C-alpha positions in Angstrom: 158.7 165.1 146.7 156.0 162.6 145.7 157.7 159.9 143.4 154.2 158.7 142.4 153.4 158.8 138.8 150.9 161.2 137.6 147.4 160.3 136.1 144.7 158.0 137.3 145.6 155.0 139.4 145.0 151.6 137.9 143.6 150.4 141.2 141.1 153.5 141.0 140.1 152.4 137.5 139.8 148.8 138.5 137.5 149.6 141.3 135.5 152.0 139.0 135.0 149.3 136.7 133.8 146.8 139.3 131.4 149.2 140.7 129.9 149.9 137.2 129.8 146.0 136.5 128.4 145.2 139.9 125.5 147.7 139.3 124.7 146.3 136.0 124.8 142.7 137.5 122.6 143.7 140.4 120.0 145.0 138.0 120.0 141.5 136.2 120.0 139.3 139.2 117.5 141.2 141.3 114.8 140.5 138.7 115.7 136.7 139.7 115.2 137.5 143.4 118.8 137.0 144.2 121.8 139.4 145.2 125.0 139.8 143.3 126.8 137.9 146.1 124.3 135.0 145.9 124.8 135.0 142.1 128.7 134.9 142.5 128.3 132.0 144.9 125.8 130.1 142.5 128.4 130.6 139.7 131.3 129.3 141.8 129.3 126.1 142.6 128.6 125.7 138.9 132.3 125.7 138.3 133.1 123.8 141.1 130.5 121.5 142.7 130.6 120.0 146.2 132.5 122.8 148.0 132.2 123.3 151.5 131.0 126.5 153.0 134.6 127.6 153.8 135.7 126.9 150.5 132.8 128.9 148.6 133.2 131.7 150.9 137.0 131.8 149.8 136.2 131.6 146.1 133.3 134.1 146.3 135.3 136.8 148.1 133.5 136.8 151.4 134.0 135.9 154.9 132.9 132.5 156.2 130.3 134.4 158.6 128.9 136.2 155.4 128.7 132.9 153.5 126.7 131.1 156.3 123.9 133.7 155.7 124.2 133.5 151.7 124.1 129.7 152.0 121.0 129.6 154.3 119.2 132.1 151.9 120.0 130.1 148.8 118.9 126.9 150.6 115.7 128.4 151.7 115.0 129.7 148.2 115.6 126.1 146.9 118.7 126.9 144.8 121.2 124.8 146.7 121.2 121.6 148.6 123.8 120.3 151.2 124.9 116.9 152.0 127.4 115.2 154.4 130.9 114.6 152.8 131.3 110.8 153.0 134.9 111.2 153.6 134.4 113.7 156.6 130.8 113.5 158.2 131.4 116.9 160.0 131.8 118.5 156.6 128.8 119.7 154.5 129.1 119.9 150.6 126.9 122.2 148.7 125.5 121.6 145.3 123.1 123.5 143.0 119.7 122.4 142.4 118.1 122.3 139.0 116.3 125.4 140.0 119.7 127.2 140.4 120.8 125.9 137.0 117.7 127.1 135.4 118.3 130.7 137.1 121.9 130.9 135.9 120.6 129.7 132.4 118.2 132.7 132.5 120.9 135.3 133.6 123.6 134.0 131.3 122.8 136.1 128.1 122.4 139.3 130.0 125.5 138.7 131.8 127.4 137.9 128.7 125.9 141.4 127.2 127.5 143.2 130.2 130.8 141.5 129.5 130.5 142.2 125.9 129.7 145.9 126.4 132.5 146.4 129.0 135.3 145.0 126.7 133.7 146.0 123.3 136.8 147.5 122.2 139.0 144.6 122.7 139.7 142.0 120.2 139.8 138.2 121.4 143.7 138.7 121.8 143.3 141.5 123.9 140.8 140.1 125.9 142.9 136.9 126.5 146.0 139.2 127.5 143.9 141.3 129.9 142.4 138.2 131.5 146.0 136.9 131.9 147.1 140.3 133.4 144.3 140.3 135.8 144.9 136.6 136.9 148.7 137.5 137.6 147.6 140.5 139.6 145.5 138.4 141.6 148.0 135.6 142.2 150.7 138.4 143.0 148.3 139.7 145.8 147.3 136.1 147.0 151.0 135.2 147.1 151.9 138.5 149.1 149.2 137.6 151.6 150.3 134.0 152.1 153.9 135.3 152.4 152.8 137.7 155.1 151.2 134.7 157.0 154.5 132.5 157.2 156.5 132.7 160.3 
């Protein structure tokens, strides 16, 4: 007998929400000539300037190989610049250009609207609690992955 609870799985609901948000984000950022993945990388760099490509890949939820293409496209578009790490000359650090900061500012209001629409039924305390639960779920999965790699 299946011991699984009846009803829609939370994982399925999270995926449905992600797909709906991604479709809305795509419509916003496409008008600015970038993809959602490129937008994600730019917002990560906005929060954490000076990351290496490998760090940026981890924080943007893509492979290092995929990030190489993203970084190349963003650099060609004049949205990021890369320079050598003074403490490790083999490592390139990535930073936003003024054009990227302008692009992010141009998107911010529409992205805020998507978030507001998605969570309109939640008050500030509920949003804070949801954020905490999502962060905890992510940490639990990250820690599970880290535990699986330990000998």
